[in-house]
MOPAC internal coordinates of N, CA, C and O (Angstrom, degrees):
PM7 1SCF
backbone

  N    0.0000 0     0.00 0     0.00 0    0    0    0
  C    1.4560 1     0.00 0     0.00 0    1    0    0
  C    1.5353 1   106.97 1     0.00 0    2    1    0
  O    1.2310 1   123.10 1   -22.48 1    3    2    1
  N    1.3151 1   111.67 1   157.52 1    3    2    1
  C    1.4372 1   118.78 1  -175.49 1    5    3    2
  C    1.5244 1   107.80 1  -123.94 1    6    5    3
  O    1.2310 1   121.51 1   -44.66 1    7    6    5
  N    1.3564 1   114.72 1   135.34 1    7    6    5
  C    1.4327 1   119.88 1   176.95 1    9    7    6
  C    1.5108 1   109.49 1   -76.26 1   10    9    7
  O    1.2310 1   119.50 1   -66.33 1   11   10    9
  N    1.3146 1   118.56 1   113.67 1   11   10    9
  C    1.4503 1   124.20 1  -173.51 1   13   11   10
  C    1.5458 1   111.11 1   -62.86 1   14   13   11
  O    1.2310 1   118.75 1   158.30 1   15   14   13
  N    1.3209 1   119.98 1   -21.70 1   15   14   13
  C    1.4556 1   124.40 1  -177.49 1   17   15   14
  C    1.5336 1   107.92 1   -64.39 1   18   17   15
  O    1.2310 1   120.20 1   154.02 1   19   18   17
  N    1.3274 1   117.23 1   -25.98 1   19   18   17
  C    1.4699 1   119.97 1  -178.26 1   21   19   18
  C    1.5362 1   111.47 1   -63.14 1   22   21   19
  O    1.2310 1   120.57 1   158.06 1   23   22   21
  N    1.3193 1   116.51 1   -21.94 1   23   22   21
  C    1.4731 1   120.39 1  -175.33 1   25   23   22
  C    1.5035 1   110.49 1   -84.91 1   26   25   23
  O    1.2310 1   119.42 1   176.71 1   27   26   25
  N    1.3320 1   118.72 1    -3.29 1   27   26   25
  C    1.4625 1   122.77 1   177.71 1   29   27   26
  C    1.5128 1   111.28 1   -84.00 1   30   29   27
  O    1.2310 1   120.51 1   178.63 1   31   30   29
  N    1.3472 1   116.64 1    -1.37 1   31   30   29
  C    1.4809 1   121.24 1   179.98 1   33   31   30
  C    1.5427 1   109.02 1   -58.03 1   34   33   31
  O    1.2310 1   121.21 1   -48.55 1   35   34   33
  N    1.3309 1   115.29 1   131.45 1   35   34   33
  C    1.4767 1   121.92 1  -175.57 1   37   35   34
  C    1.5312 1   109.86 1   -66.13 1   38   37   35
  O    1.2310 1   119.20 1   150.53 1   39   38   37
  N    1.2898 1   119.13 1   -29.47 1   39   38   37
  C    1.4931 1   121.57 1   179.23 1   41   39   38
  C    1.4940 1   114.30 1   -75.13 1   42   41   39
  O    1.2310 1   120.68 1   164.74 1   43   42   41
  N    1.2993 1   116.31 1   -15.26 1   43   42   41
  C    1.4567 1   121.87 1  -177.29 1   45   43   42
  C    1.5569 1   110.38 1   -81.37 1   46   45   43
  O    1.2310 1   122.18 1   -60.99 1   47   46   45
  N    1.3371 1   113.43 1   119.01 1   47   46   45
  C    1.4557 1   119.15 1   179.26 1   49   47   46
  C    1.5259 1   108.93 1   -90.28 1   50   49   47
  O    1.2310 1   120.27 1   -57.64 1   51   50   49
  N    1.3373 1   117.09 1   122.36 1   51   50   49
  C    1.4547 1   122.35 1  -176.33 1   53   51   50
  C    1.5357 1   112.33 1   -84.84 1   54   53   51
  O    1.2310 1   120.00 1   -50.74 1   55   54   53
  N    1.3026 1   117.60 1   129.26 1   55   54   53
  C    1.4272 1   123.23 1   173.17 1   57   55   54
  C    1.5132 1   108.23 1  -118.19 1   58   57   55
  O    1.2310 1   119.58 1   -60.70 1   59   58   57
  N    1.3162 1   118.41 1   119.30 1   59   58   57
  C    1.4527 1   123.26 1  -175.94 1   61   59   58
  C    1.5377 1   108.85 1   -99.47 1   62   61   59
  O    1.2310 1   120.19 1   -47.28 1   63   62   61
  N    1.2958 1   117.25 1   132.72 1   63   62   61
  C    1.4408 1   124.97 1   174.28 1   65   63   62
  C    1.5185 1   109.51 1  -118.46 1   66   65   63
  O    1.2310 1   121.13 1   -49.81 1   67   66   65
  N    1.3426 1   115.44 1   130.19 1   67   66   65
  C    1.4785 1   119.20 1   178.22 1   69   67   66
  C    1.5312 1   106.98 1  -103.03 1   70   69   67
  O    1.2310 1   120.76 1   -57.09 1   71   70   69
  N    1.3290 1   116.16 1   122.91 1   71   70   69
  C    1.4638 1   124.34 1   178.17 1   73   71   70
  C    1.5049 1   108.73 1  -108.11 1   74   73   71
  O    1.2310 1   122.26 1   -34.66 1   75   74   73
  N    1.3500 1   113.27 1   145.34 1   75   74   73
  C    1.4750 1   119.74 1   177.01 1   77   75   74
  C    1.5247 1   109.37 1  -116.51 1   78   77   75
  O    1.2310 1   119.57 1   -52.59 1   79   78   77
  N    1.3307 1   118.42 1   127.41 1   79   78   77
  C    1.4753 1   120.79 1  -179.42 1   81   79   78
  C    1.5250 1   110.32 1   -80.81 1   82   81   79
  O    1.2310 1   121.10 1     2.12 1   83   82   81
  N    1.3353 1   115.50 1  -177.88 1   83   82   81
  C    1.4503 1   120.41 1  -177.55 1   85   83   82
  C    1.5275 1   114.95 1   -63.84 1   86   85   83
  O    1.2310 1   121.00 1   160.61 1   87   86   85
  N    1.3649 1   115.69 1   -19.39 1   87   86   85
  C    1.4394 1   120.72 1  -179.41 1   89   87   86
  C    1.5198 1   112.04 1   -95.76 1   90   89   87
  O    1.2310 1   120.86 1  -178.11 1   91   90   89
  N    1.3447 1   115.96 1     1.89 1   91   90   89
  C    1.4857 1   118.04 1   177.70 1   93   91   90
  C    1.5075 1   114.26 1    90.88 1   94   93   91
  O    1.2310 1   120.26 1  -176.56 1   95   94   93
  N    1.3687 1   117.10 1     3.44 1   95   94   93
  C    1.4666 1   119.26 1   178.15 1   97   95   94
  C    1.5152 1   110.30 1   -81.35 1   98   97   95
  O    1.2310 1   121.32 1   -45.07 1   99   98   97
  N    1.3371 1   115.07 1   134.93 1   99   98   97
  C    1.4574 1   120.55 1  -179.96 1  101   99   98
  C    1.5077 1   111.15 1  -100.36 1  102  101   99
  O    1.2310 1   120.66 1   -33.48 1  103  102  101
  N    1.3075 1   116.34 1   146.52 1  103  102  101
  C    1.4465 1   122.47 1   176.78 1  105  103  102
  C    1.5212 1   109.35 1  -144.00 1  106  105  103
  O    1.2310 1   120.31 1   -43.25 1  107  106  105
  N    1.3283 1   117.01 1   136.75 1  107  106  105
  C    1.4472 1   121.40 1   179.57 1  109  107  106
  C    1.5463 1   110.21 1   -90.98 1  110  109  107
  O    1.2310 1   122.24 1   -37.91 1  111  110  109
  N    1.3544 1   113.32 1   142.09 1  111  110  109
  C    1.4636 1   120.48 1   178.26 1  113  111  110
  C    1.5273 1   109.30 1  -135.52 1  114  113  111
  O    1.2310 1   121.83 1   -31.01 1  115  114  113
  N    1.2808 1   114.10 1   148.99 1  115  114  113
  C    1.4715 1   120.30 1   173.16 1  117  115  114
  C    1.4803 1   108.92 1   -88.87 1  118  117  115
  O    1.2310 1   119.67 1   -56.96 1  119  118  117
  N    1.3384 1   118.24 1   123.04 1  119  118  117
  C    1.4648 1   123.16 1   177.61 1  121  119  118
  C    1.5341 1   107.44 1   -70.91 1  122  121  119
  O    1.2310 1   121.33 1   -50.78 1  123  122  121
  N    1.3469 1   115.07 1   129.22 1  123  122  121
  C    1.4422 1   121.25 1   178.86 1  125  123  122
  C    1.5180 1   111.68 1  -106.31 1  126  125  123
  O    1.2310 1   120.23 1   129.11 1  127  126  125
  N    1.3686 1   117.17 1   -50.89 1  127  126  125
  C    1.4506 1   121.77 1  -174.11 1  129  127  126
  C    1.5108 1   110.17 1  -171.54 1  130  129  127
  O    1.2310 1   121.26 1   -10.72 1  131  130  129
  N    1.3355 1   115.19 1   169.28 1  131  130  129
  C    1.4390 1   124.22 1   168.54 1  133  131  130
  C    1.5596 1   105.89 1  -120.98 1  134  133  131
  O    1.2310 1   121.87 1   -49.21 1  135  134  133
  N    1.2774 1   114.03 1   130.79 1  135  134  133
  C    1.5254 1   120.85 1  -177.57 1  137  135  134
  C    1.4978 1   106.29 1  -120.13 1  138  137  135
  O    1.2310 1   121.65 1   -44.85 1  139  138  137
  N    1.3620 1   114.44 1   135.15 1  139  138  137
  C    1.4422 1   119.82 1   174.95 1  141  139  138
  C    1.5418 1   109.64 1   -99.88 1  142  141  139
  O    1.2310 1   121.75 1   -45.06 1  143  142  141
  N    1.3392 1   114.25 1   134.94 1  143  142  141
  C    1.4689 1   119.53 1  -178.79 1  145  143  142
  C    1.4866 1   107.08 1  -150.30 1  146  145  143
  O    1.2310 1   119.39 1   -50.93 1  147  146  145
  N    1.3494 1   118.77 1   129.07 1  147  146  145
  C    1.4763 1   124.24 1  -177.81 1  149  147  146
  C    1.5349 1   113.66 1    45.06 1  150  149  147
  O    1.2310 1   121.50 1  -128.40 1  151  150  149
  N    1.3258 1   114.74 1    51.60 1  151  150  149
  C    1.4839 1   124.18 1   178.99 1  153  151  150
  C    1.5363 1   115.47 1    58.48 1  154  153  151
  O    1.2310 1   121.04 1  -160.93 1  155  154  153
  N    1.3182 1   115.62 1    19.07 1  155  154  153
  C    1.4588 1   120.30 1   174.12 1  157  155  154
  C    1.5257 1   105.82 1  -120.30 1  158  157  155
  O    1.2310 1   121.23 1   -20.23 1  159  158  157
  N    1.3751 1   115.25 1   159.77 1  159  158  157
  C    1.4580 1   121.39 1   177.40 1  161  159  158
  C    1.4892 1   107.85 1  -113.13 1  162  161  159
  O    1.2310 1   121.19 1   -36.66 1  163  162  161
  N    1.3601 1   115.34 1   143.34 1  163  162  161
  C    1.4324 1   121.72 1  -179.41 1  165  163  162
  C    1.5438 1   108.14 1  -129.93 1  166  165  163
  O    1.2310 1   120.32 1   -45.51 1  167  166  165
  N    1.2945 1   116.99 1   134.49 1  167  166  165
  C    1.4684 1   121.40 1   177.80 1  169  167  166
  C    1.5075 1   109.89 1   -95.33 1  170  169  167
  O    1.2310 1   120.57 1   -44.00 1  171  170  169
  N    1.3130 1   116.52 1   136.00 1  171  170  169
  C    1.4498 1   124.71 1   179.33 1  173  171  170
  C    1.5393 1   109.02 1  -105.53 1  174  173  171
  O    1.2310 1   120.44 1   -59.95 1  175  174  173
  N    1.3049 1   116.77 1   120.05 1  175  174  173
  C    1.4834 1   121.74 1  -176.33 1  177  175  174
  C    1.5094 1   109.00 1  -127.79 1  178  177  175
  O    1.2310 1   122.01 1   -25.99 1  179  178  177
  N    1.3942 1   113.75 1   154.01 1  179  178  177
  C    1.4059 1   120.97 1   176.16 1  181  179  178
  C    1.5703 1   106.95 1  -123.89 1  182  181  179
  O    1.2310 1   119.42 1   -54.46 1  183  182  181
  N    1.3336 1   118.71 1   125.54 1  183  182  181
  C    1.4707 1   120.06 1   177.44 1  185  183  182
  C    1.4819 1   112.37 1   -55.16 1  186  185  183
  O    1.2310 1   119.38 1   -43.44 1  187  186  185
  N    1.3471 1   118.79 1   136.56 1  187  186  185
  C    1.4507 1   121.89 1   178.39 1  189  187  186
  C    1.4972 1   109.76 1   -73.10 1  190  189  187
  O    1.2310 1   119.95 1   -33.06 1  191  190  189
  N    1.3176 1   117.69 1   146.94 1  191  190  189
  C    1.4558 1   122.15 1  -178.23 1  193  191  190
  C    1.5136 1   110.92 1   -54.50 1  194  193  191
  O    1.2310 1   122.79 1   -34.77 1  195  194  193
  N    1.3113 1   112.25 1   145.23 1  195  194  193
  C    1.4923 1   118.36 1  -179.24 1  197  195  194
  C    1.5226 1   112.08 1    94.30 1  198  197  195
  O    1.2310 1   120.55 1   168.98 1  199  198  197
  N    1.3214 1   116.55 1   -11.02 1  199  198  197
  C    1.4665 1   119.08 1   179.15 1  201  199  198
  C    1.5209 1   107.24 1   -86.97 1  202  201  199
  O    1.2310 1   120.52 1   -12.52 1  203  202  201
  N    1.3240 1   116.60 1   167.48 1  203  202  201
  C    1.4368 1   122.30 1  -174.47 1  205  203  202
  C    1.5409 1   111.29 1   -70.78 1  206  205  203
  O    1.2310 1   118.87 1   151.03 1  207  206  205
  N    1.2976 1   119.77 1   -28.97 1  207  206  205
  C    1.4806 1   121.38 1  -178.33 1  209  207  206
  C    1.5059 1   110.39 1   -63.06 1  210  209  207
  O    1.2310 1   121.28 1   -25.56 1  211  210  209
  N    1.3108 1   115.16 1   154.44 1  211  210  209
  C    1.4393 1   121.15 1   172.90 1  213  211  210
  C    1.5058 1   109.32 1   -64.95 1  214  213  211
  O    1.2310 1   120.27 1   -40.97 1  215  214  213
  N    1.3015 1   117.08 1   139.03 1  215  214  213
  C    1.4870 1   120.01 1  -174.58 1  217  215  214
  C    1.5112 1   113.56 1   -76.28 1  218  217  215
  O    1.2310 1   118.70 1   167.53 1  219  218  217
  N    1.3075 1   120.08 1   -12.47 1  219  218  217
  C    1.4425 1   121.31 1  -175.97 1  221  219  218
  C    1.5299 1   111.72 1  -104.36 1  222  221  219
  O    1.2310 1   118.74 1  -171.02 1  223  222  221
  N    1.3263 1   120.01 1     8.98 1  223  222  221
  C    1.4294 1   121.96 1  -178.62 1  225  223  222
  C    1.5098 1   108.22 1  -117.81 1  226  225  223
  O    1.2310 1   120.62 1   -48.68 1  227  226  225
  N    1.3103 1   116.42 1   131.32 1  227  226  225
  C    1.4689 1   123.03 1  -179.63 1  229  227  226
  C    1.5345 1   107.13 1   -87.61 1  230  229  227
  O    1.2310 1   122.20 1   -21.81 1  231  230  229
  N    1.3424 1   113.39 1   158.19 1  231  230  229
  C    1.4454 1   122.11 1   175.15 1  233  231  230
  C    1.5312 1   105.67 1  -110.52 1  234  233  231
  O    1.2310 1   121.49 1   -48.14 1  235  234  233
  N    1.3427 1   114.76 1   131.86 1  235  234  233
  C    1.4696 1   120.86 1   177.45 1  237  235  234
  C    1.4992 1   108.58 1  -115.88 1  238  237  235
  O    1.2310 1   119.85 1   -55.19 1  239  238  237
  N    1.3375 1   117.89 1   124.81 1  239  238  237
  C    1.4392 1   122.73 1  -178.63 1  241  239  238
  C    1.5015 1   107.62 1  -128.78 1  242  241  239
  O    1.2310 1   120.27 1   -34.86 1  243  242  241
  N    1.3470 1   117.09 1   145.14 1  243  242  241
  C    1.4509 1   122.20 1   172.81 1  245  243  242
  C    1.5263 1   109.75 1   -78.21 1  246  245  243
  O    1.2310 1   121.44 1   -41.75 1  247  246  245
  N    1.3281 1   114.85 1   138.25 1  247  246  245
  C    1.4790 1   120.57 1   177.80 1  249  247  246
  C    1.5092 1   108.80 1   -94.40 1  250  249  247
  O    1.2310 1   121.02 1   -56.26 1  251  250  249
  N    1.3340 1   115.65 1   123.74 1  251  250  249
  C    1.4585 1   120.70 1   175.42 1  253  251  250
  C    1.5315 1   106.73 1  -119.30 1  254  253  251
  O    1.2310 1   121.06 1   -61.23 1  255  254  253
  N    1.3085 1   115.59 1   118.77 1  255  254  253
  C    1.4698 1   121.74 1   179.84 1  257  255  254
  C    1.5555 1   110.44 1   -77.64 1  258  257  255
  O    1.2310 1   120.57 1   -51.64 1  259  258  257
  N    1.3148 1   116.51 1   128.36 1  259  258  257
  C    1.4508 1   122.32 1   176.87 1  261  259  258
  C    1.5180 1   106.68 1   -90.24 1  262  261  259
  O    1.2310 1   119.75 1   129.24 1  263  262  261
  N    1.3353 1   118.07 1   -50.76 1  263  262  261
  C    1.4507 1   124.76 1   173.99 1  265  263  262
  C    1.5265 1   108.15 1  -151.46 1  266  265  263
  O    1.2310 1   119.81 1    13.92 1  267  266  265
  N    1.3483 1   117.97 1  -166.08 1  267  266  265
  C    1.4828 1   119.92 1  -174.30 1  269  267  266
  C    1.5083 1   111.03 1   -64.43 1  270  269  267
  O    1.2310 1   118.39 1   158.49 1  271  270  269
  N    1.3120 1   120.67 1   -21.51 1  271  270  269
  C    1.4685 1   123.37 1  -173.15 1  273  271  270
  C    1.4922 1   113.03 1  -115.39 1  274  273  271
  O    1.2310 1   118.52 1   170.57 1  275  274  273
  N    1.3238 1   120.42 1    -9.43 1  275  274  273
  C    1.4664 1   122.44 1  -171.57 1  277  275  274
  C    1.5219 1   110.10 1  -125.70 1  278  277  275
  O    1.2310 1   122.86 1   -45.08 1  279  278  277
  N    1.3631 1   112.12 1   134.92 1  279  278  277
  C    1.4685 1   118.70 1   175.79 1  281  279  278
  C    1.5357 1   109.05 1  -129.87 1  282  281  279
  O    1.2310 1   121.30 1   -31.66 1  283  282  281
  N    1.3287 1   115.12 1   148.34 1  283  282  281
  C    1.4561 1   121.09 1   168.78 1  285  283  282
  C    1.5161 1   107.49 1  -108.96 1  286  285  283
  O    1.2310 1   120.22 1   -32.67 1  287  286  285
  N    1.3401 1   117.18 1   147.33 1  287  286  285
  C    1.4249 1   121.71 1   174.50 1  289  287  286
  C    1.5199 1   108.70 1  -114.35 1  290  289  287
  O    1.2310 1   120.65 1   -56.53 1  291  290  289
  N    1.3446 1   116.36 1   123.47 1  291  290  289
  C    1.4400 1   123.23 1  -166.59 1  293  291  290
  C    1.5341 1   108.12 1  -118.73 1  294  293  291
  O    1.2310 1   120.75 1   -45.51 1  295  294  293
  N    1.3730 1   116.17 1   134.49 1  295  294  293
  C    1.4365 1   121.88 1   176.67 1  297  295  294
  C    1.5124 1   110.40 1   -62.15 1  298  297  295
  O    1.2310 1   120.62 1   -24.32 1  299  298  297
  N    1.3397 1   116.41 1   155.68 1  299  298  297
  C    1.4470 1   121.66 1  -179.97 1  301  299  298
  C    1.5262 1   109.56 1  -118.49 1  302  301  299
  O    1.2310 1   120.80 1   -53.44 1  303  302  301
  N    1.3362 1   116.08 1   126.56 1  303  302  301
  C    1.4458 1   122.46 1   178.61 1  305  303  302
  C    1.4673 1   114.98 1   -90.70 1  306  305  303
  O    1.2310 1   120.03 1   160.84 1  307  306  305
  N    1.3593 1   117.55 1   -19.16 1  307  306  305
  C    1.4493 1   122.41 1  -175.25 1  309  307  306
  C    1.5607 1   108.23 1   -83.28 1  310  309  307
  O    1.2310 1   121.65 1   -70.19 1  311  310  309
  N    1.3371 1   114.45 1   109.81 1  311  310  309
  C    1.4774 1   119.95 1  -179.22 1  313  311  310
  C    1.5354 1   111.73 1   -62.92 1  314  313  311
  O    1.2310 1   119.56 1   143.97 1  315  314  313
  N    1.2828 1   118.44 1   -36.03 1  315  314  313
  C    1.4513 1   122.16 1   179.65 1  317  315  314
  C    1.5255 1   110.06 1   -62.99 1  318  317  315
  O    1.2310 1   119.65 1   134.79 1  319  318  317
  N    1.3290 1   118.28 1   -45.21 1  319  318  317
  C    1.4963 1   121.70 1   177.13 1  321  319  318
  C    1.5062 1   110.12 1   -62.02 1  322  321  319
  O    1.2310 1   119.60 1   134.56 1  323  322  321
  N    1.3380 1   118.38 1   -45.44 1  323  322  321
  C    1.4569 1   122.97 1   179.61 1  325  323  322
  C    1.5566 1   108.13 1   -55.71 1  326  325  323
  O    1.2310 1   119.95 1   131.66 1  327  326  325
  N    1.3222 1   117.70 1   -48.34 1  327  326  325
  C    1.4516 1   122.33 1  -175.84 1  329  327  326
  C    1.5362 1   109.23 1   -63.61 1  330  329  327
  O    1.2310 1   120.51 1   133.60 1  331  330  329
  N    1.3203 1   116.64 1   -46.40 1  331  330  329
  C    1.4418 1   120.04 1  -178.69 1  333  331  330
  C    1.5203 1   113.66 1   -60.23 1  334  333  331
  O    1.2310 1   120.85 1   136.61 1  335  334  333
  N    1.3662 1   115.97 1   -43.39 1  335  334  333
  C    1.4584 1   123.03 1   176.70 1  337  335  334
  C    1.5185 1   109.94 1   -61.76 1  338  337  335
  O    1.2310 1   120.52 1   133.03 1  339  338  337
  N    1.3587 1   116.62 1   -46.97 1  339  338  337
  C    1.4310 1   121.71 1   179.97 1  341  339  338
  C    1.5683 1   111.05 1   -60.98 1  342  341  339
  O    1.2310 1   121.10 1   136.91 1  343  342  341
  N    1.3730 1   115.49 1   -43.09 1  343  342  341
  C    1.4270 1   119.85 1   178.25 1  345  343  342
  C    1.5308 1   112.83 1   -58.36 1  346  345  343
  O    1.2310 1   120.49 1   140.37 1  347  346  345
  N    1.3596 1   116.67 1   -39.63 1  347  346  345
  C    1.4353 1   121.60 1   177.66 1  349  347  346
  C    1.5382 1   110.67 1   -62.31 1  350  349  347
  O    1.2310 1   122.08 1   134.40 1  351  350  349
  N    1.3923 1   113.63 1   -45.60 1  351  350  349
  C    1.4262 1   119.50 1   177.66 1  353  351  350
  C    1.5254 1   113.84 1   -59.64 1  354  353  351
  O    1.2310 1   121.21 1   134.40 1  355  354  353
  N    1.3782 1   115.28 1   -45.60 1  355  354  353
  C    1.4689 1   120.49 1   179.15 1  357  355  354
  C    1.5380 1   111.35 1   -60.35 1  358  357  355
  O    1.2310 1   120.61 1   136.18 1  359  358  357
  N    1.3206 1   116.44 1   -43.82 1  359  358  357
  C    1.4888 1   122.45 1  -178.74 1  361  359  358
  C    1.5236 1   108.21 1   -60.63 1  362  361  359
  O    1.2310 1   120.86 1   134.70 1  363  362  361
  N    1.2908 1   115.96 1   -45.30 1  363  362  361
  C    1.4829 1   122.71 1  -175.28 1  365  363  362
  C    1.5568 1   111.40 1   -63.33 1  366  365  363
  O    1.2310 1   121.62 1   145.36 1  367  366  365
  N    1.3636 1   114.51 1   -34.64 1  367  366  365
  C    1.4578 1   119.71 1  -174.33 1  369  367  366
  C    1.5295 1   113.50 1  -115.23 1  370  369  367
  O    1.2310 1   120.20 1  -159.22 1  371  370  369
  N    1.3126 1   117.23 1    20.78 1  371  370  369
  C    1.4793 1   120.19 1  -177.58 1  373  371  370
  C    1.5208 1   113.17 1   -60.19 1  374  373  371
  O    1.2310 1   119.11 1   150.29 1  375  374  373
  N    1.2901 1   119.29 1   -29.71 1  375  374  373
  C    1.4412 1   122.50 1   178.77 1  377  375  374
  C    1.5244 1   114.50 1   -85.63 1  378  377  375
  O    1.2310 1   119.59 1   168.61 1  379  378  377
  N    1.3003 1   118.39 1   -11.39 1  379  378  377
  C    1.4487 1   122.97 1  -177.86 1  381  379  378
  C    1.5017 1   116.34 1  -106.68 1  382  381  379
  O    1.2310 1   120.38 1   153.28 1  383  382  381
  N    1.3471 1   116.87 1   -26.72 1  383  382  381
  C    1.4614 1   121.48 1  -177.74 1  385  383  382
  C    1.5280 1   111.13 1  -126.59 1  386  385  383
  O    1.2310 1   121.57 1   -27.26 1  387  386  385
  N    1.3254 1   114.60 1   152.74 1  387  386  385
  C    1.4149 1   121.37 1   177.82 1  389  387  386
  C    1.5649 1   108.46 1   -97.73 1  390  389  387
  O    1.2310 1   121.06 1   -77.87 1  391  390  389
  N    1.3009 1   115.58 1   102.13 1  391  390  389
  C    1.4814 1   120.38 1  -178.78 1  393  391  390
  C    1.4758 1   109.29 1   -90.25 1  394  393  391
  O    1.2310 1   120.65 1   -57.80 1  395  394  393
  N    1.3389 1   116.37 1   122.20 1  395  394  393
  C    1.4624 1   122.58 1  -178.90 1  397  395  394
  C    1.5461 1   106.52 1   -87.57 1  398  397  395
  O    1.2310 1   120.78 1   -33.49 1  399  398  397
  N    1.2605 1   116.11 1   146.51 1  399  398  397
  C    1.4677 1   120.87 1  -177.85 1  401  399  398
  C    1.5401 1   107.62 1  -101.81 1  402  401  399
  O    1.2310 1   120.10 1   180.00 1  403  402  401

């Protein structure tokens, strides 16, 4: 888990990504990072305040390139892959964020 207060850091530049689900519902996320694992790339996102998701849990999606300009973000069913990607993210940002266990 991630302490959301860490994102209030003035030096942190916020990039918002709006995703649309299969039903056409849009939701805003704060872009955190892209992590490479087993020759695949995964995007790490944090739901923007006011959304239904818990604010201290990140969303990890697999990036699938359609062409040079288009990407799809796909949910991951494999818990082991999710944990490995999150562990890489935590290690990369251990000095910047307070990860709760």
